[in-house]
N, C-alpha and C positions, 0 to 999 in steps of 0.2 A: 670935534672932540674937544673936551674941556677938562680942566683940572678942578677937583672939589675936595674939600674936607669931609670926612665921614666920621661922625662920632657915634660909637656903639656903647650899649645897645640901641636899637633904632626900631621905629614902628612902621616906617614908610620908606620904601627904597624906590618908589616909582619915578623918582626925579632923576635917578641914575640911568645913563644910556649907554648901550654897547659902545665901547671905544673910550669911554671917559677914564681919566686917570684920577685915582683916589688916593687921599693920604688919610689912613685909618687911625684913629686914636680911640681909646677906650678899652672895654673887655671883650676879649675872644676867648674861645675854649679849644684846646687841641683835641683831636680825636682821629684815630686811624682805623684800619680795617677791624681790628679785634674789639675795639671800644664801640664802633658802629654795630657790630654784630650783637654785642650785649645790649646796647641801647634798644635796637630793634626787637630783641627777644623780650625786653621788659614791656614794650608797647604790645606785642602779640600776647603777652601773659596778662595784660591789664595792670601791670605794675607802674609805679612812678619812675620817671627817669632820674638820674642821680643829681641833676641840676635842671632848672626851669629853662628850657630851650626857646621859650616865647620870645620874639624879637631879638634873638641872639645871633652870634656868629660862631660857626665852626671852621677852625682852621686845620686842614689835613696835614698834620705834621706829628712827628715823634722825635722830640729833641734828643740830641746826645747827652751823655753825662755832664753835669754841671761841674766846672773845675772851681777850686777855692777862690774866693773873692769875685765870683760872677754870679749873674742872676740866673743864667741859663746857658746850656751848651749850645752847639750848632743847632739851628732851628729852621731849616729850609722847608719848602713845601713838598709833599708827596703827590703821586700821580692820583688825580681825582677819579678817574674811571674805576679804580678799585672800590670806591664807595657808591658807585652808581646803584647797585641793587638795594642798598640802605637809605639812600637819600630822599626818595619820595615820602616814606613814612615820617621821617624827621621834619620835612617841609610842611606835612599836613598838621603837625603838632605845633607850628608857629615859627620854626627856624627861618630867619630872614636873609642871612648872609653865609654863604659857603665860600672857602677860600682854598685854593689848590693850585696845581698846574696841570695843564693838558686838557684834552677834549672831554666832552660829556656826551652821553648817550641822547638819542632822540626822546626817550621816556623821561630822562632827567630835565632836559630843557623844556619839554611840556609841563612837568610838575613845577618848575621854577616859575613859569608863566602863570600856571594856574593858581599858585599860592602867592604870587606877587612878591618873589624873592629875587635874589641876584647871586650870580656866581662870579667871584673876582679871582683873578690869576696873579700869582707872584712869579717872579723869575726864578726858575730853576737855576741852581748853582749859586745863588746869592744868599746862602745861609748865614755868613758872617754879618752881612749888611742887615739882614732881618733880625738877627739876634740882638744887634745893636739898638733896635727900635723896641725892644721888650724891656720894660722898666719895672715889672714884677712878674713872679710866677708862683702859683701855689697849686699843689696836687689836691684834686677834689674827688677822684672817683677811680675805681679799678686799679688799685696799687699793684695787684698781681700781674698786671700787663707790663710792668717795667716802663721802658721808654715810651710805651703806647698808652700808659695811663692818661686819663683826662686831666689836663692842667687848665687852670684859670690864668690867663695872662692879661696883663695890662700893657698895652702898646701905645706908642706916641709916633705919629707920622710914619706908619708903616706903608711903603708904597705898593700899589696894586693897580689892576686895570679891569674894568667891567668887561667881562668875556661873554656873559649872558645876562641880559637885563630882564626886568619884570614883564616885558612883553614877548619874551622868547627870542629877541634879536640876538644874533652871535656876532662877536668880533674876533677875528684872528684865530679861530680854531679849525 
């Protein structure tokens, strides 16, 4: 196990191994169930996605309302399994990093390996810590979804662990 800095977006994540601790800095996008469903429907319909996911990271989160003088509300990870049916099509489109909490299905693990991506886990219950690592937030798609709309976040030193690496090796799930 090693600790490494991860700057996003990123083209190659094959150096990350299951069990590595990472400190994420750069751009990530939030998306939960409803946004994933809309994105996958766009793919099926042959329409463009609301943002280019190539070499990007999606964080499974739906932040709470932002209080005055704050960048974002509470922003902890949501359960990744709820996105399992939607994950392979997004990985096929070039998504490199997915961030959430909890287990992934065998099909998703196989898709992660096939597409040379990674699944990172954040600690559930650490929403205040995670929110403190977000230095900018901008809504970019699906405002009708409220807290589940897609946000573009800029993060600095967001802690996570590699739970599934680009070879399909699993740690701690």
